[in-house]
C-alpha positions as CSV (number, residue, x, y, z in Angstrom):
1,M,-119.2,251.3,296.8
2,S,-122.1,250.7,294.5
3,D,-121.5,248.9,291.8
4,Q,-121.8,251.4,289.2
5,D,-118.5,252.6,290.7
6,L,-117.3,249.0,291.6
7,H,-117.3,247.7,287.8
8,R,-115.1,250.8,287.1
9,T,-112.6,250.0,289.8
10,L,-112.6,246.3,288.7
11,G,-111.5,247.3,284.7
12,L,-115.0,247.2,283.2
13,T,-116.3,250.0,281.3
14,D,-119.8,251.3,281.2
15,H,-120.8,249.5,278.2
16,E,-119.6,246.2,279.0
17,Y,-121.7,246.4,282.7
18,K,-124.2,247.5,280.4
19,L,-124.0,244.2,278.3
20,I,-123.4,241.8,281.5
21,T,-126.7,242.9,283.1
22,E,-128.5,242.4,279.6
23,Q,-126.7,239.0,279.3
24,M,-127.2,238.0,282.5
25,G,-131.0,239.3,282.6
26,R,-130.3,241.5,285.8
27,E,-127.5,243.5,287.5
28,P,-124.9,241.1,289.0
29,N,-123.6,240.9,292.5
30,E,-120.1,241.9,294.0
31,V,-118.6,238.3,293.5
32,E,-120.6,238.5,290.3
33,L,-119.1,241.3,289.2
34,N,-115.2,240.1,290.3
35,M,-115.6,236.8,288.2
36,Y,-116.9,239.1,285.2
37,S,-113.9,241.5,285.6
38,V,-111.3,239.1,285.4
39,M,-112.7,236.8,282.4
40,W,-113.4,239.8,280.8
41,S,-110.5,241.7,281.1
42,E,-108.1,241.8,277.8
43,H,-105.9,238.9,279.1
44,C,-108.3,236.8,278.9
45,S,-110.8,237.6,276.7
46,Y,-108.6,238.5,273.6
47,K,-111.4,241.9,272.8
48,H,-109.3,243.6,271.4
49,S,-107.7,241.2,268.9
50,R,-109.9,238.3,268.7
51,S,-110.9,239.9,265.1
52,A,-107.5,240.0,263.7
53,L,-106.5,236.6,265.1
54,K,-109.1,235.2,262.9
55,L,-106.6,235.9,259.4
56,F,-104.3,232.5,261.0
57,P,-104.5,229.9,258.9
58,T,-104.9,227.3,261.8
59,T,-105.6,223.8,260.3
60,S,-103.1,221.1,258.1
61,P,-103.6,217.6,258.0
62,R,-101.4,217.5,260.6
63,V,-103.1,219.5,262.9
64,I,-105.6,217.7,265.9
65,Q,-106.6,220.6,267.8
66,G,-105.9,224.0,267.0
67,P,-106.7,227.6,269.0
68,G,-109.3,227.2,272.0
69,E,-108.1,224.5,273.9
70,N,-105.1,224.8,276.7
71,A,-102.8,224.0,274.0
72,G,-102.1,223.3,270.4
73,V,-101.8,219.5,269.2
74,V,-99.8,218.3,265.8
75,D,-99.6,214.7,264.3
76,I,-95.9,213.9,264.0
77,G,-96.3,210.0,263.2
78,D,-96.4,206.8,264.5
79,G,-99.6,207.0,266.9
80,W,-97.7,210.1,268.2
81,A,-98.7,213.8,268.9
82,A,-96.6,217.1,269.7
83,V,-98.2,219.6,271.9
84,F,-96.9,222.9,272.4
85,K,-97.5,226.8,273.2
86,I,-96.3,230.1,273.7
87,E,-97.4,233.0,276.6
88,S,-96.8,235.8,278.4
89,H,-96.2,236.6,282.2
90,N,-94.8,240.4,281.2
91,H,-96.4,242.5,283.6
92,P,-95.4,240.2,286.6
93,S,-91.9,239.9,285.8
94,A,-91.5,243.7,285.6
95,I,-92.9,243.9,289.4
96,E,-91.4,240.5,291.1
97,P,-89.1,239.4,288.3
98,H,-87.8,236.0,289.7
99,Q,-91.5,235.1,290.8
100,G,-92.9,236.6,287.5
101,A,-91.1,234.3,285.4
102,A,-91.0,231.0,287.7
103,T,-94.8,231.1,287.7
104,G,-94.8,232.1,283.8
105,V,-92.6,228.5,283.2
106,G,-95.4,226.7,286.0
107,G,-98.7,227.9,283.8
108,I,-97.1,226.7,279.9
109,L,-95.9,223.6,281.9
110,R,-99.6,222.9,283.2
111,D,-100.9,224.2,279.3
112,I,-99.1,221.0,278.0
113,Y,-99.8,218.1,280.6
114,T,-103.4,219.2,280.6
115,M,-103.7,217.7,277.4
116,G,-102.5,214.8,278.6
117,A,-98.7,215.2,277.5
118,Q,-95.6,214.7,278.9
119,P,-93.6,218.0,278.7
120,V,-90.3,217.3,276.9
121,A,-88.4,221.2,276.2
122,F,-88.7,224.7,277.9
123,L,-87.8,227.8,275.6
124,N,-88.1,231.4,276.2
125,S,-87.8,234.8,274.5
126,L,-87.0,237.6,276.4
127,R,-86.8,241.4,276.6
128,F,-84.8,243.8,278.7
129,G,-83.8,247.2,278.9
130,N,-80.3,248.9,279.6
131,L,-77.8,246.3,281.4
132,E,-75.6,249.2,282.7
133,T,-78.6,249.8,284.9
134,A,-78.8,248.5,288.6
135,R,-82.6,248.1,287.3
136,G,-81.9,246.7,284.5
137,R,-79.4,244.0,285.9
138,Y,-81.8,243.4,288.7
139,L,-84.9,242.4,286.4
140,F,-82.8,240.4,283.8
141,D,-80.8,238.5,286.7
142,G,-84.2,237.9,288.7
143,V,-86.3,236.7,285.2
144,V,-83.1,234.3,284.4
145,G,-83.2,233.0,288.2
146,G,-87.0,232.6,287.6
147,I,-86.7,230.6,284.7
148,G,-84.1,228.6,285.5
149,G,-85.1,228.1,289.5
150,Y,-88.3,226.5,288.2
151,G,-87.3,224.2,284.9
152,N,-84.6,222.7,286.6
153,C,-86.7,221.7,289.7
154,V,-89.4,220.2,287.4
155,G,-86.3,218.2,285.9
156,I,-87.8,219.5,281.7
157,P,-84.5,220.9,280.0
158,T,-84.6,224.5,279.3
159,V,-83.2,223.7,275.6
160,A,-83.1,227.1,273.2
161,G,-84.7,231.1,273.6
162,E,-83.3,234.6,273.0
163,V,-82.4,237.7,274.4
164,F,-82.5,241.6,272.9
165,F,-81.7,244.6,275.0
166,E,-83.7,247.7,273.5
167,P,-84.3,250.9,275.8
168,C,-88.3,250.8,275.7
169,Y,-88.0,247.2,277.7
170,E,-86.7,248.9,280.5
171,G,-89.7,249.5,282.8
172,N,-91.7,246.8,280.9
173,P,-89.9,243.5,280.3
174,L,-91.0,241.0,278.4
175,V,-90.9,237.2,279.5
176,N,-92.9,235.2,277.0
177,A,-92.6,231.1,277.9
178,M,-93.0,228.2,275.5
179,C,-93.4,224.5,276.3
180,V,-93.5,221.6,274.0
181,G,-94.7,217.8,275.1
182,I,-95.2,214.6,273.2
183,M,-98.3,212.1,273.9
184,P,-99.9,209.1,272.5
185,A,-102.3,211.0,270.3
186,D,-105.4,208.9,271.7
187,Q,-104.5,210.1,274.9
188,L,-105.6,213.6,273.9
189,V,-108.0,215.0,277.1
190,L,-109.7,218.5,276.7
191,G,-110.9,220.7,279.3
192,K,-114.4,219.9,279.0
193,A,-116.7,219.4,282.1
194,S,-119.1,216.9,280.3
195,G,-121.3,214.1,282.0
196,E,-123.9,215.0,284.2
197,G,-123.4,214.0,287.7
198,N,-119.7,214.2,287.3
199,L,-117.6,215.0,290.2
200,V,-115.6,218.6,290.0
201,V,-112.1,217.9,291.8
202,L,-109.7,220.3,292.8
203,V,-106.2,219.2,293.5
204,G,-103.0,220.8,294.0
205,A,-101.9,223.8,296.1
206,L,-103.5,225.2,298.7
207,T,-106.1,228.5,297.6
208,G,-104.6,231.9,298.7
209,R,-104.6,235.6,298.1
210,D,-101.7,235.4,295.8
211,G,-102.4,236.5,292.5
212,I,-106.1,238.1,293.0
213,H,-106.9,239.6,290.2
214,G,-103.8,239.1,288.1
215,V,-105.2,238.9,284.7
216,T,-106.8,242.5,285.5
217,F,-103.6,244.2,286.4
218,A,-101.8,242.5,282.8
219,S,-104.7,244.2,281.0
220,E,-103.6,247.7,281.6
221,E,-100.7,249.8,281.3
222,L,-97.6,250.1,284.0
223,S,-97.4,253.0,286.4
224,E,-95.7,254.3,289.6
225,E,-98.4,252.9,291.3
226,S,-97.4,249.3,289.4
227,E,-95.2,248.4,292.5
228,E,-98.4,248.4,294.9
229,K,-99.9,245.7,293.2
230,R,-97.5,243.0,293.8
231,P,-99.9,240.7,295.5
232,A,-101.4,240.8,292.1
233,V,-97.9,238.6,291.2
234,Q,-98.1,234.8,292.1
235,V,-95.9,232.8,294.1
236,G,-94.7,229.4,292.4
237,D,-93.6,226.4,293.9
238,P,-92.4,223.9,291.5
239,F,-91.4,221.3,293.5
240,M,-95.6,221.2,294.4
241,G,-95.5,221.4,290.5
242,K,-93.6,218.3,289.8
243,L,-96.0,216.1,292.4
244,L,-98.8,217.8,290.3
245,M,-98.0,217.1,287.0
246,D,-96.5,213.6,287.5
247,A,-99.6,212.4,289.1
248,T,-102.3,214.2,286.6
249,L,-100.5,212.6,283.8
250,E,-100.9,209.2,285.8
251,T,-104.7,209.5,285.9
252,I,-104.9,210.6,282.1
253,G,-102.9,207.5,280.9
254,K,-105.1,205.1,283.4
255,K,-108.1,207.0,281.5
256,L,-109.6,207.8,285.1
257,V,-110.7,211.6,284.1
258,T,-113.1,212.7,281.3
259,G,-111.6,216.4,281.7
260,V,-108.6,217.9,283.2
261,Q,-108.2,222.2,283.0
262,D,-105.2,223.8,285.0
263,F,-105.7,227.4,287.3
264,G,-104.4,230.3,284.9
265,G,-105.1,233.2,284.6
266,A,-108.7,233.8,286.8
267,G,-108.2,231.1,288.5
268,L,-111.5,229.1,289.6
269,T,-113.1,231.6,287.7
270,C,-111.7,230.9,284.4
271,A,-111.3,226.8,285.2
272,L,-115.2,226.7,286.1
273,T,-116.7,228.8,283.4
274,E,-114.5,227.5,280.3
275,T,-114.8,223.9,281.1
276,A,-118.6,224.7,281.3
277,S,-118.7,226.2,278.2
278,R,-117.0,224.5,276.1
279,A,-119.3,221.8,276.8
280,G,-122.5,223.4,277.3
281,T,-123.5,222.0,280.4
282,G,-123.5,223.5,284.0
283,I,-121.4,223.3,287.3
284,E,-122.7,223.8,291.1
285,V,-119.6,224.5,293.7
286,D,-119.2,225.0,297.0
287,L,-116.7,227.2,298.2
288,D,-116.4,226.2,301.9
289,Q,-114.8,222.4,300.1
290,V,-111.8,224.4,298.4
291,P,-108.9,223.9,300.4
292,L,-107.4,227.3,301.5
293,R,-103.9,228.5,303.0
294,E,-105.7,231.6,304.6
295,E,-108.6,232.3,307.1
296,D,-111.5,234.5,305.8
297,M,-111.0,234.5,302.5
298,H,-114.1,236.2,300.5
299,P,-115.8,234.4,297.9
300,F,-114.4,236.5,295.2
301,E,-111.0,235.8,296.5
302,I,-111.9,232.2,296.4
303,L,-113.0,232.3,292.6
304,T,-110.1,234.9,291.5
305,S,-107.3,233.7,292.9
306,E,-104.2,232.7,290.8
307,S,-102.7,230.6,293.3
308,Q,-99.8,228.3,291.3
309,E,-100.1,224.3,290.9
310,R,-103.9,223.3,291.2
311,M,-105.6,221.1,288.6
312,L,-109.5,221.1,288.2
313,L,-110.9,217.2,287.1
314,I,-113.9,216.4,285.6
315,V,-114.3,212.9,287.2
316,E,-116.7,209.9,286.9
317,P,-117.9,209.4,290.4
318,D,-117.3,205.4,290.1
319,K,-113.3,206.3,289.4
320,L,-113.0,209.0,292.3
321,K,-111.6,206.4,294.6
322,A,-108.8,205.3,291.9
323,V,-108.0,208.7,291.1
324,E,-107.4,209.6,295.0
325,E,-105.0,206.5,295.1
326,V,-103.0,207.6,292.3
327,F,-102.9,211.5,293.8
328,G,-102.2,209.8,297.5
329,R,-99.3,208.5,296.2
330,W,-97.4,211.6,295.0
331,D,-98.6,213.3,298.8
332,L,-101.7,214.9,297.2
333,K,-105.2,215.2,298.4
334,P,-108.3,216.0,295.9
335,A,-111.2,217.8,296.9
336,V,-114.5,217.2,295.4
337,I,-115.7,220.6,295.4
338,G,-118.8,220.5,293.0
339,K,-120.5,218.3,290.3
340,V,-121.3,218.7,286.7
341,T,-125.1,219.6,286.0
342,S,-127.7,220.2,283.4
343,G,-128.3,223.5,282.0
344,E,-125.3,226.1,281.1
345,T,-125.2,227.9,284.4
346,V,-121.8,228.1,286.9
347,T,-123.2,228.1,290.5
348,A,-121.1,228.7,293.9
349,R,-122.2,228.0,297.2
350,Y,-120.7,229.7,300.4
351,R,-121.8,228.6,303.8
352,G,-125.1,227.5,302.4
353,E,-125.9,230.6,300.7
354,V,-125.9,231.0,296.9
355,V,-123.1,233.7,296.0
356,A,-122.8,233.6,292.4
357,S,-125.1,232.3,289.6
358,V,-123.6,233.2,286.2
359,P,-124.4,231.6,282.5
360,A,-120.9,229.9,281.8
361,A,-120.8,231.2,278.2
362,S,-121.3,234.2,279.2
363,V,-118.7,235.1,281.7
364,A,-116.0,232.9,279.4
365,G,-116.8,234.1,276.1
366,G,-119.2,236.9,276.0
367,A,-116.9,239.9,276.2
368,P,-117.7,242.6,273.4
369,V,-115.1,242.0,270.2
370,Y,-113.8,245.8,269.6
371,N,-112.1,246.4,266.7
372,P,-110.1,249.8,267.5
373,E,-109.3,252.6,264.7
374,S,-106.0,252.6,263.2
375,R,-103.7,254.8,262.3
376,E,-99.9,254.8,260.7
377,P,-97.8,256.2,263.2
378,A,-96.0,259.6,262.4
379,Y,-92.5,257.8,262.8
380,F,-93.2,255.5,260.2
381,R,-92.6,257.5,257.0
382,E,-89.8,259.7,258.4
383,L,-87.6,256.9,259.7
384,A,-88.5,254.4,256.5
385,N,-87.3,257.1,254.3
386,Y,-83.9,257.4,256.3
387,D,-81.1,256.0,254.1
388,P,-78.5,254.3,255.9
389,L,-75.9,254.2,252.8
390,N,-75.2,257.7,253.1
391,M,-73.6,257.0,256.6
392,P,-69.8,257.2,256.7
393,L,-67.8,254.0,255.7
394,P,-66.0,252.4,258.7
395,E,-62.0,252.6,258.8
396,D,-61.6,249.1,260.1
397,Y,-64.2,246.2,259.3
398,G,-62.8,244.0,261.8
399,E,-63.1,246.6,264.2
400,V,-67.1,247.1,263.4
401,L,-67.7,243.0,263.6
402,L,-65.9,242.9,267.4
403,K,-68.4,245.7,268.3
404,L,-71.5,243.4,266.6
405,L,-70.2,240.3,268.3
406,A,-69.7,242.1,271.6
407,A,-73.5,243.8,271.6
408,P,-75.6,242.2,274.0
409,D,-78.4,241.1,271.2
410,I,-75.5,238.9,269.6
411,A,-72.8,238.4,272.2
412,S,-72.5,234.7,273.5
413,K,-76.2,234.3,275.7
414,E,-73.9,231.2,277.6
415,W,-74.3,233.2,280.7
416,V,-77.8,232.4,280.6
417,W,-78.5,229.1,279.5
418,R,-76.0,227.5,281.9
419,R,-77.8,228.5,284.5
420,Y,-80.3,226.3,282.9
421,D,-80.6,222.3,282.6
422,Y,-80.5,221.8,279.5
423,M,-79.7,218.0,279.6
424,V,-81.9,216.7,281.8
425,R,-84.3,213.7,280.7
426,T,-81.2,212.9,278.2
427,C,-83.0,213.4,275.1
428,T,-81.6,216.9,274.2
429,L,-79.4,216.4,270.8
430,Q,-78.6,220.1,270.3
431,G,-79.4,222.5,272.9
432,P,-78.8,226.4,274.0
433,G,-76.5,228.1,270.9
434,G,-77.8,226.6,267.9
435,D,-80.1,227.8,265.0
436,S,-83.1,225.5,267.2
437,A,-83.0,222.9,269.8
438,V,-83.4,219.2,269.2
439,I,-84.8,216.7,271.3
440,R,-85.1,213.0,270.2
441,I,-88.5,211.2,270.6
442,R,-87.3,207.7,272.0
443,E,-90.6,206.2,271.4
444,T,-90.6,206.7,267.2
445,G,-87.1,207.5,266.7
446,K,-87.6,210.5,265.0
447,A,-86.8,214.3,266.8
448,L,-88.3,217.3,267.1
449,A,-86.9,220.8,266.7
450,M,-88.1,223.8,268.1
451,S,-86.8,227.3,267.8
452,V,-88.6,231.1,268.9
453,D,-88.0,233.9,267.2
454,G,-89.0,237.6,267.0
455,N,-87.5,241.1,266.7
456,G,-89.4,244.2,267.4
457,R,-87.0,246.5,265.8
458,H,-87.8,245.2,262.7
459,T,-91.6,245.4,263.4
460,Y,-90.9,249.2,264.9
461,L,-90.1,250.2,261.8
462,D,-92.3,247.6,259.6
463,P,-94.8,246.2,261.2
464,Y,-96.1,243.9,258.2
465,R,-92.5,242.8,257.0
466,G,-91.7,242.3,261.0
467,G,-94.4,240.0,261.0
468,M,-93.7,238.1,257.7
469,M,-89.8,237.9,259.2
470,A,-90.7,236.3,262.3
471,V,-92.9,233.3,260.8
472,A,-90.0,233.2,258.3
473,E,-87.3,233.3,260.5
474,A,-88.0,231.1,263.5
475,T,-89.6,228.4,260.4
476,R,-86.2,228.7,258.5
477,N,-84.3,227.8,261.6
478,L,-85.9,224.5,262.0
479,S,-85.3,224.0,258.2
480,C,-81.3,224.7,258.7
481,S,-81.6,221.6,261.2
482,G,-83.2,219.6,258.7
483,A,-86.7,219.6,260.0
484,D,-90.1,220.0,258.6
485,P,-92.0,223.2,260.3
486,I,-95.4,221.5,261.5
487,G,-96.7,224.1,263.3
488,I,-96.0,227.2,265.2
489,T,-97.5,229.3,268.5
490,D,-97.2,232.8,268.6
491,C,-97.0,235.6,271.5
492,L,-98.2,239.2,270.7
493,N,-96.3,241.5,272.5
494,F,-97.7,245.1,271.6
495,G,-98.5,248.4,274.2
496,N,-102.3,249.7,274.3
497,P,-104.4,248.9,271.6
498,E,-106.6,251.5,272.6
499,K,-104.1,253.9,270.5
500,P,-104.7,253.7,267.0
501,E,-100.8,253.6,266.4
502,I,-100.6,250.8,268.5
503,Y,-103.5,249.0,266.8
504,W,-102.2,249.5,263.3
505,Q,-98.9,247.9,264.5
506,F,-101.0,245.1,265.5
507,S,-103.0,244.6,263.0
508,Q,-100.4,245.5,260.1
509,A,-97.9,242.6,261.9
510,V,-100.8,240.2,262.1
511,E,-101.3,240.4,258.5
512,G,-97.9,240.2,257.6
513,M,-97.6,237.0,259.8
514,A,-100.4,235.1,258.5
515,E,-99.7,235.6,255.0
516,A,-96.4,234.5,255.6
517,C,-98.1,231.6,257.6
518,R,-99.8,230.7,254.2
519,V,-97.1,230.8,251.5
520,L,-95.2,228.5,254.0
521,N,-97.9,226.1,254.7
522,V,-97.4,226.1,258.3
523,P,-100.7,226.6,260.9
524,V,-100.9,228.4,264.0
525,V,-102.3,226.0,266.7
526,G,-102.2,228.7,269.4
527,G,-100.9,231.4,271.4
528,N,-101.1,234.4,273.4
529,V,-102.0,238.1,273.1
530,S,-99.7,240.4,275.4
531,F,-101.4,244.0,275.2
532,Y,-100.7,247.3,277.5
533,N,-97.3,247.2,277.5
534,E,-96.3,250.3,278.5
535,V,-94.7,252.5,281.0
536,Q,-96.1,255.8,282.0
537,G,-97.8,256.0,278.2
538,E,-94.3,255.4,276.5
539,A,-95.0,252.0,274.6
540,I,-92.0,249.0,273.5
541,Y,-91.2,248.1,270.3
542,P,-94.0,246.2,268.7
543,T,-93.1,242.6,269.4
544,P,-94.2,239.4,268.0
545,V,-92.6,236.5,268.6
546,V,-93.2,233.4,267.0
547,G,-92.4,229.5,268.6
548,A,-91.8,226.7,265.9
549,V,-91.8,223.1,265.9
550,G,-90.7,221.0,263.2
551,L,-90.1,217.2,262.6
552,L,-86.8,215.2,262.2
553,K,-87.4,212.1,260.6
554,D,-83.7,211.0,260.7
555,P,-81.9,212.9,264.2
556,A,-78.7,211.4,262.6
557,K,-79.1,213.6,259.6
558,Q,-79.2,217.0,262.3
559,C,-77.5,219.7,260.8
560,V,-75.5,222.3,263.0
561,P,-74.0,225.9,262.3
562,A,-70.6,225.2,263.4
563,L,-67.9,225.0,260.7
564,R,-66.4,221.4,260.5
565,R,-63.6,220.4,258.4
566,D,-60.6,222.5,256.7
567,G,-61.4,222.3,253.0
568,D,-64.9,222.5,252.9
569,H,-66.9,224.8,250.2
570,L,-69.0,227.4,251.9
571,F,-72.1,228.6,250.1
572,L,-74.5,231.6,250.5
573,L,-78.0,230.6,249.6
574,G,-81.1,233.0,249.1
575,P,-81.7,236.3,247.7
576,Q,-78.9,238.8,248.1
577,E,-81.2,241.8,248.6
578,V,-80.6,243.2,252.0
579,S,-80.7,246.6,253.5
580,L,-78.9,248.3,256.6
581,G,-82.6,249.8,257.6
582,G,-83.2,248.3,261.4
583,S,-79.7,246.4,261.3
584,Q,-77.6,245.3,264.0
585,Y,-74.8,247.5,262.6
586,L,-76.4,250.6,262.4
587,K,-78.3,250.5,265.8
588,S,-74.7,249.2,267.5
589,W,-72.0,250.6,265.2
590,C,-74.0,254.2,264.0
591,G,-76.7,254.7,267.0
592,K,-79.6,254.6,264.9
593,V,-83.1,252.6,265.1
594,S,-84.3,253.7,261.2
595,G,-84.3,253.0,257.3
596,S,-86.5,250.4,255.9
597,L,-86.4,246.5,255.7
598,A,-85.5,244.7,252.4
599,E,-88.4,242.9,251.1
600,V,-89.3,240.2,251.6
601,D,-90.1,237.1,249.2
602,L,-92.3,234.3,250.9
603,E,-92.0,232.4,247.3
604,A,-88.1,232.6,247.4
605,E,-88.2,231.6,251.1
606,R,-90.3,228.6,250.9
607,D,-87.9,227.4,248.0
608,V,-84.8,228.3,249.9
609,Q,-86.0,225.9,252.9
610,D,-87.2,223.4,251.0
611,L,-83.8,223.4,249.5
612,I,-81.7,223.3,252.1
613,R,-84.0,220.5,254.2
614,D,-83.6,218.7,251.1
615,L,-79.8,218.9,251.0
616,I,-79.5,218.3,254.9
617,N,-81.7,214.9,254.5
618,A,-79.5,213.9,251.2
619,D,-76.1,213.9,253.5
620,L,-74.8,217.2,251.3
621,V,-74.6,219.7,253.6
622,Q,-71.2,219.9,256.7
623,S,-73.5,222.7,258.3
624,A,-75.7,225.3,258.3
625,H,-76.6,228.6,259.8
626,D,-79.3,231.2,258.8
627,L,-78.4,234.8,258.5
628,S,-80.3,237.3,261.0
629,D,-79.0,240.0,263.2
630,G,-75.6,241.4,261.8
631,G,-75.5,240.0,258.7
632,L,-73.1,237.6,256.7
633,A,-69.8,238.6,258.6
634,V,-72.0,237.7,262.4
635,A,-73.2,234.8,260.6
636,L,-69.8,233.7,259.1
637,A,-67.9,234.6,262.8
638,E,-70.8,232.4,264.9
639,S,-69.6,229.4,262.5
640,C,-66.5,229.8,262.9
641,L,-66.5,230.4,266.7
642,S,-69.0,226.9,267.2
643,G,-66.5,224.9,264.9
644,R,-63.4,226.5,266.3
645,I,-62.0,226.8,263.0
646,G,-61.5,229.6,260.4
647,A,-62.2,230.8,257.1
648,Q,-61.3,233.0,253.8
649,V,-64.6,234.2,252.3
650,N,-63.9,236.8,249.0
651,L,-66.8,239.2,248.2
652,A,-67.3,240.7,244.8
653,P,-65.7,243.8,243.7
654,S,-69.0,245.7,242.7
655,D,-70.1,244.9,246.6
656,Y,-71.0,248.1,249.0
657,L,-68.9,246.7,251.9
658,P,-71.2,247.6,254.8
659,L,-74.5,246.2,252.7
660,A,-72.4,243.1,251.8
661,L,-70.9,242.3,255.4
662,F,-73.6,243.6,257.6
663,G,-76.8,243.9,255.7
664,E,-79.7,242.2,257.1
665,G,-82.7,240.3,255.1
666,P,-84.8,237.2,254.9
667,S,-83.5,233.8,253.2
668,R,-80.6,233.6,253.8
669,V,-78.5,230.4,255.0
670,L,-74.9,230.2,255.3
671,F,-73.9,226.1,254.7
672,S,-70.7,224.4,254.6
673,V,-70.2,221.4,252.5
674,A,-67.4,218.8,251.7
675,P,-65.3,219.3,248.6
676,E,-66.2,216.2,246.8
677,D,-69.9,217.1,247.1
678,A,-69.5,220.5,245.9
679,D,-70.4,220.0,242.4
680,R,-73.5,217.9,243.2
681,V,-74.5,220.6,245.6
682,S,-74.2,223.7,242.8
683,Q,-76.0,221.2,240.5
684,L,-78.9,220.7,242.6
685,I,-79.2,224.7,243.4
686,M,-79.2,225.3,239.9
687,E,-82.5,222.7,239.4
688,A,-83.9,224.5,242.4
689,K,-83.5,227.7,240.7
690,V,-82.5,229.6,244.1
691,E,-79.9,232.2,243.9
692,S,-76.6,231.2,245.1
693,S,-72.9,232.1,245.0
694,K,-70.0,230.3,246.3
695,I,-68.0,232.7,248.7
696,G,-65.2,230.9,250.0
697,I,-63.9,228.0,251.9
698,V,-63.1,226.9,255.6
699,K,-59.3,227.1,256.2
700,G,-57.3,228.2,259.0
701,D,-57.7,229.5,262.8
702,A,-59.1,233.2,261.4
703,L,-61.6,234.5,259.5
704,I,-60.6,236.4,256.4
705,I,-62.9,238.4,254.0
706,S,-61.3,239.7,251.1
707,H,-62.9,242.6,248.7
708,G,-61.5,241.6,245.1
709,D,-57.7,241.3,245.8
710,D,-57.8,243.1,249.1
711,I,-58.2,241.5,252.4
712,I,-60.6,243.9,254.5
713,L,-61.5,242.1,257.4
714,K,-59.0,239.5,259.4
715,L,-59.6,238.3,262.8
716,E,-58.0,235.7,264.5
717,L,-60.5,233.3,266.3
718,S,-58.9,234.2,269.8
719,A,-59.9,237.5,269.2
720,M,-63.5,236.9,268.2
721,Q,-64.0,234.4,271.1
722,A,-62.9,237.4,273.5
723,A,-65.6,239.9,272.1
724,Y,-68.8,237.1,271.8
725,E,-68.0,235.0,275.1
726,E,-67.1,237.4,277.7
727,V,-69.9,240.0,277.8
728,F,-72.1,238.9,280.1
729,S,-69.7,237.7,282.5
730,C,-68.1,241.0,283.0
731,I,-71.6,242.8,283.2
732,M,-73.1,240.5,285.2
733,E,-70.4,239.5,287.4
């Protein structure tokens, strides 16, 4: 096969091949072409998204390291920093759900401790198709098992997440994994191969043929032939991962390394070219020194293998012995495979011959930047013009609420998170089931709150507002715990960007997210773009997922969604403009995905979040829960079930009931206060000029909602509990 044919087989276009020859000053050989192929894949190069991502605000007084490194780093005071990132493992999970999800967790874990941080929490955001099919249950069970299996083995708690179900994810599930770590701010280590003459050291698992061209596989649409690419799915070893993590952190803590880079997508090629290009240096490696677990591996296989649990270290020669001693205590044997050189070329030898000599900056960052055509999809105006208020009114609103509580999107995810160890390390103050998870920082006495949020259905109907709402909800969840949002990381899951309608969805969503970040004053410190999430030409919903981290200065003031005491007053905070467009009510009760979303007032969102945090930190709030899927009725039911206590609520006679009960919109929080604090809270709300209403009291063992003088909904806690808590055990067991 000629190089002209080979480059197309490897996923490179004719234009890209021409650019490679121009940047190299010659035509690449087979090994070099494979190196370019993996690094210029969409998964690694971001060639269709880089121009749009520049819209994100990435700096703030707290940001120590923004996008461009393995993870973002944010100052949390007292000489400490939080390190966090989210990434996708969608395509591998569609082919081999257990290993696809497990290696997604392992990969994001390495991104965190590579920076020098001790990982303290995992989160995840998952999307699947229909659980009534054997295939749907297989993917769901495999992914959840892979996440739990890896996280539990390495001893890091999985503390929060979300799971949604839509037909569009049937063949292409979304598996987004997030990890959060903490570190002394002065311990930060970057992925740079600095220092001419320093040693390039590989440590961890043996290199095999698993995962070869995994990033290329992740940069194309799924098809009937995708199952044949199962070898492109990496195989994880969490026990090796635990040893590698602890040993690497020890070497960083003892300042024995000058640079650290994990082997993720594109394997050794990525680690070598990225560390060299960041430092402006060159690297020479001898592939014969790479420990292999399979015989007769071709040089390009060694360079592009994505075998898991491997780390690249840059070590000064006089510190090698100390590094070997540390890893030796963890039964790991480092291998010196090369050295840092002057110049900016990565050279690889194999059996005495130079098999590759490539400019590091070209391979790691020379891919072209595309600005695809953008076109509004034909469906957009049609669905936006649908008026849900023309739907017939339900006869029994209690029946509607029970159906929404039993919808897989809303129902309790205990079946999922009981397979995760969310208490390991004993720092978890709030685990799965709350608006956000909370992890105590022993070293400072403070705590980190974290959440992950996104709604593909909303973004499908209105990408701009959907992007805004993803940022708003993620940060609002932090604020409802009392934490101040300090940074976000995002995972942008979309279809084929070469299709104008898909790129329109992507660019609109990014613009909306960026605007929300600016107004809410929260920087984007890293993330991931996952394109080509399509099966047989049918794309998933555009699904931007936002992972948010906040700082809770006094963990004792942490707030939870559970109603607490009989007689507490219930307040609804925020704008009352809501919509049934794209709502869970419209999907689960009416069987429709259409309509326009509620308006997003970002200044109002900021004011609501500021106020609820102030009230919580003034010890004036007993419980707080943001309103999202299912609107007010679902938020009330969830708060009642969490606290095992009822509530009595009265709606204004003028309210249109489906909208008042189940309408969805941003910037709304349900919270409760002690009777003796109600007047003070009302005064503070008025002074803050935030829209609010007192809607009822906490009382009894049922949720009772009146409309004027008429009771229009009355459900015992036991009935709501049966609907809400038994869904997944019935489906899966």
